[in-house]
N, C-alpha and C positions, 0 to 999 in steps of 0.2 A: 664566445667559448672556443678555444683552439682545439683543432682535431687531435685526439689523443694518440692515434695510431700513426707514427711517423712514416711507416711504409706506405700506408694509404695516401697520406699527404703528398709524398714523393711521386706516387703514380699519377695523381691528379695533375701535379705540375709538369711531369715528364710528357703527358699525353694531352695537355691542355689544348694545343693547337689542332691536333687530329680530332678531337672530340668537338671543338668549337666549330669546325667547318662543316660537320655533319648533323649537328644537333638541332632537333625541332624543339625550340625553347618553350613555345606555347604549351605544347602537349606535355613536355616534361615538368614544367612548372605546376600544371594541373594535377599531374600524378603525385608530385611531391607534397603538394598541399593536402591532398587526400590522405597521404600517409603521415601528415602532421609535421613535416620537416620544414616547409616554408609557410610564411604567413602571407595574408593578402598585401600587407605592406611590402614584403620582399618582392612579390610578383609585380607590383606597381613600379618599384625601382627598377627592376629588370626590363620591364616593357617600355620604360622611358627612353632606353637606348635606341639609336637611330637605325642600326643595321642588325641583321640576324647574327652576325659573328660577334658584334659588341654585346648583344643580349646574352649570347651564350658564355662569352668571357665573364660578364657580371655574375651570371648564375654560378660559374665555376669559382669565382672569388668568394661568393657568399657561402657556398656549400661547406668548406672546412670550419666555418664558425658554428655549425649546427650539430657538432658532436659526431661520434663514431657511427651511430645509426644512420646518420645522413648519407654516408658513403655507401652502405648497403642498400639504402632505399634508392639511391640514385642509379646503382647497377640494375636493380630490379626494374626501375622505370625504363631504362634503356632496353632491357630484354623484352618488357611488355610491348614496346614499340617495334620489336623485330629487329633491333640493332645489336644482335649478339656479338658482332665484331668489335663494337665499341666497348660493350661490357667486358669482353675478353681482355681488352687492353688493361683493365683495372683489376683482373683477377689475380694476377701474379706476375711479378717482373720476370719470372723464369720463362714464361711463354709469350712474352710481348713481341719477340721478333719472329718473322716467318722462318720456316725451315724449307730450304729450296736447293735443288741442284740443276735448276732450269735456266738456261741462257735466255737473253732477250731475242726477239724476232730481228731479223737482219734489217739494217738501216734503210734498205731499198724495198721494204715490205709495202705492198699495195693492197689497199682494202677493196677487194673484189666483191662481186655479188655472193660468191661462195663463202667469203669470210663474214659478210654481213648475215647470211643465213645462219652460220654456225653461231654467231654471237647472239642472235635472236633466240635460238633453241637453248643455248647455254644459260640465258637469262630466265627460261621457262622452267617447267617443272620436272623435266627429264633428268634422271640421276645418271644413267649411263649413256653416253653419246659415242657413236662409232663414226670415225671419218674414214671413208672408203674410196680408194681411187688409185689410178695408175701411178707408178714411180714418177716423181717430178711435177705432180699436179698441185703442189703447195700445201699438202696436208700438215707437214711438220711446222712450217712457218705459221700457218693459221693457229696451230696449237700453242706455239710460243707466244704469239699475240694474245691468246685467250689466258695464258698463264699470267702475263703481266696485269691484264685487266682483273684477274681473280685476286691478286695481291692488293691491288688498289681498292677493291671492294672489301677485302678481308685482310687487314694489316697483320693478323697473327696466324695466317694460314700455313698449312703444309702444303707445299707444291712440289711434287716429286716425280721425275721421269724414271720409269723402268724400261730397260731395253729388252724387248720381247723377241728379238730375232733368233735367239736360241735359249735353251734351258739354262745353261750355265751363266750367261749374262743376266738373265731374269732373276735368278737366285741370288747372285752377287749384289745386284742393286737393291734388293729387298733387305739383305743383310746390312748393307751400308746404311739404309734408312733407319734400321733398328738402332744402329750405333749413333747416328745423328740425333735420335730421339732419346739417347742415353738409356737404352734398354738392353738387356742381355740377348745375345744371339744364340739360339738353341743349337745344340750339336746335332740333333735330328732335323734333317732338312725338311721333313714333312710337317714340322710344327711351325715353320717360319711364317706361313700366311696367317695362322692363328695368332702368333705373337705380334705381327704387324697390325692386325685388327684391333687387338687389345691395346697396343701402344697408341693408336690413333684415337681410340675411344677415350683413353685416359687424359689425353692432351686437351680434349673438349674445345677444339677450335676447327673452323672449316678445313676441309681437305680437297685438293685437287690432285688426283692420282692419274698420271699419264702413262699409258702402256703403249710404247712406240714400236713401229716395225713388227706388229704382231702377226706372225705367219700362221701359228698353230694355237687356235682358241682353246684347245685342251690344257694349255698352261693356266687358264683361269680357274679361280675357285670361288665359292660363295663368301668365304672369309675376306678375300681380297676385294670383292664387289659389294661389301656390306654397305648399306645405305645409312648416311648420317645427315643430320640437319644442316643445311647450308653448303653441302659438299657435292662434288661432281667427280665422275670418272670418265676420262677420254681415251678410247681405244683407237689406235691408228693402224690401218692395215690396207694392203693392196687387194685384199680378197673382197669379193662381192658379198659373201656371207661367211662368217667364221664358223668353223666346227666347234661345238661346245661339249663340255662334260654333261652328263645326265642331270647333275644337280645344279646346273647353271642355265638360265634362260635369258637371252637377250632379244627383246621383241623387234620385229622387222622395222618399226617406226623409229627405232633408235639409230638406224643407219642413215648417214648423210653422204651422198655421193659428191665427191670433190673432183671436178673435171678440169680444172684450170681456168684460165681467163677466157672470157667471152671475146669475140673478135675485136670489138671496140675497146674493151679493156686492154687486150694485148698490145694494140696499136698505141693506146694512150700511155701504157707502161714504157714502151719503146721511145716514144716521142719526148718523154721527160728528159732524156740525156741525149737524144739523137735528133734534135730539132732541125738540123741542117739537111737531113735526109728526106727525099720526097715521100709523101704519104703512101703512094702506091708501093713503093719499095718496102716501107715498113709493114704494109699489109701482107706483102709476099713472105716477109720474114716471119711474121705472126702465124701465117698459114702453115709455113714449113714446120714450125714446132708445135702446131696444133694447139697453140695457146698455153703450152706447158711452162709454167714460171721458171722452173730449174733451167730449162734450155734458154729461154728468152733473156734471162738475167746474165748468163755467161755470154751470149751473143752480143747483148747490149754493151757490156763492159769491153769486149774485144773491139767492137766497132768504135767505140768512144776513144780508146786508147791508141788504136792504129790509124784512125781517121780513114779506114778502108771504106769502100762502098759495100752496100748490101749485096750487090751482084758478085763482087769479088769474094765476099764471105760465103755465099751460097755455092760458088764454084769450088772453094776449098772444102766445103762441107761434102760436096758430092764425091770428092776423092777418097773419102773415108780414111784419111791419114791420121796418124796418131799425134801430130804436132798440135793440131787444133784441140784435141782432147787434153793434151798435156797442159796447154795454156788454160783451158777451162778448169782443170783439176787445181792448178796453182791459184787461180782466182777464188774458186769455191772454198778452198782450205781456210780462207779468212773467216768464213761464216758457217761452215758446215763441219763439225768436228766429230761426227760419229765414228768411232773406231772401226765399226764393221765395214766402213767404206775405204779403209786404207789400202786394201788389196784390190777392190773392185773398181775404185775410181768414184769421184764424187759427181762427175759430170753426167748429163742425161744420157748419153750414148751408152756409157758403161753401166749405168743403172738399168737401162732398158734391157741390155744383154743379160744382166743378172735375172731380170724378171723372166725373160724368154727361156733361160736355162732351166727354169722349173717346170716347163712343159715336158711331158714324156717324149721319147725319141720320135715316134711316128707323127705326133701332133706338131712337134718342133719343125720336122721336115716339111709338113704341109704349110705351116705358118710362114716359113721362110720364103715360100713362093710368092707370098703377097709383096715381098720387096721388089718384085719385077712388075707390079701392077698398080693402077691407080688405087690410092689408099681408101677410097670411099666406094661403098656398094659393090663389093666384089661377090660375084655369084659363087657360093661355096661349092657348088657341084663341080666346078672346074678344078677344085683342089684335090678331089678324090682321084684324079688321074695319077697322083703321086703314090697311090697305094696299090700294090700288086697283089691283089687278093680277090675273093669272090665278091659279087655285088653286095651281098649281105654284110660282109666284113667291111667293105668301103663305106657303107652307110653308117655302120657303127663307128668307124674312124671319124667321119664327119660330125657325128653327134659328140664324140669325145672332144674334138676341136672346139666346137661351140661352147661346151661346158668349161673347158680349161681357159680358154681365151677370155671368156666373160668373167670367170672366177678370178683371174689374175688382173682384171681391168686392162687387158692389152687390146681390147676391141669390143665392139657392140655388134649384135646380130638382130636383124629384123626379118619378118616373114616366117613361113613355115615350110618344112621339108625341102623339096627341091627348089622352092622360090626364095629360100634363105639368102640374104645378102650380108656381107661382113664388111664393116668399116673399121680401119685401124688408123693409128697415128702415123703421119707421113715420115717422121723421123724415127727410124728403127734399123 
């Protein structure tokens, strides 16, 4: 008997290859036998095939001969096995393609320990995951890598990046998402989050919502962070902890610190394209950039194209000239297209300056003194000499320094009170 519903038959044909590569034929056959779709003879014919893919292909060839109910029973069998993404392929041709505005990770992406840890957590049960770390530590590229993996696992997914660096950009990206989902954009901006949540619910496919460059957690809402089966939300911030509205609660265990490459990873990353450079020079370069991928990627490209030595590059770096930054900007523009970086620069130096600019004036003045010191384990008591005030006010200024520098991921502080020591990135 031929399948009566032409649309269903077309869907089976269209997605035959995707389904066959992921199908557990043995479990599916048992479920379809229990629902009266397949016979024991059908199961034997399917099981005679040599490879899993061939068995799946045979099942998919038999299925259209079993009537319209067989199609629905097959979708239910997929859902029962937790393969909602495959079932969604057969739900309607209108939602068979992913909806995405996310680029792929850069071609030079390196799977670091940070990246592996994020992947492990994303495959786990956490719905909201926050990547927190200094500018240039690789948060955005890890996120793009995760976005690609999410689409591989969920071919019908919505994968959408919202620019969280200011309120206007954040709102605009949500409005564009509604348009892409073919939903009406409300004239009342306060209703946009509710409309986005409803549109994603109606689509009934997994969602990866990425909120990038989020500086102010007060932009978040319960509607935007609504939990859905098979879905995830990734927040990207340089803040150690985000301020949150009263009706939003992100647990501490959702935060994953992204610190850049370990020393061995940084040297390995450089060696991939700089094999002719001595290992000790590559180690010096890795140390100079504190393992931050954004700086290392630009440095590696410069050295590869100019055939300069690491010593020569480090000398140019110390001069703090703009030419090196301009070359880094030009190279980075191939891979990093965030519009908010057009004025500030895409390179690590400019990005760090932007982060430092967020410190209050007194803290910034104290922090800038670290540029004349060894970057690791600076006794913070020496920094209070920059404060012309009473001892009590000097101590308060030090406390503000600790809070702001750690909050913006510009450094780490160990110890207590006058024994506190500050470690900052060397390139600053």
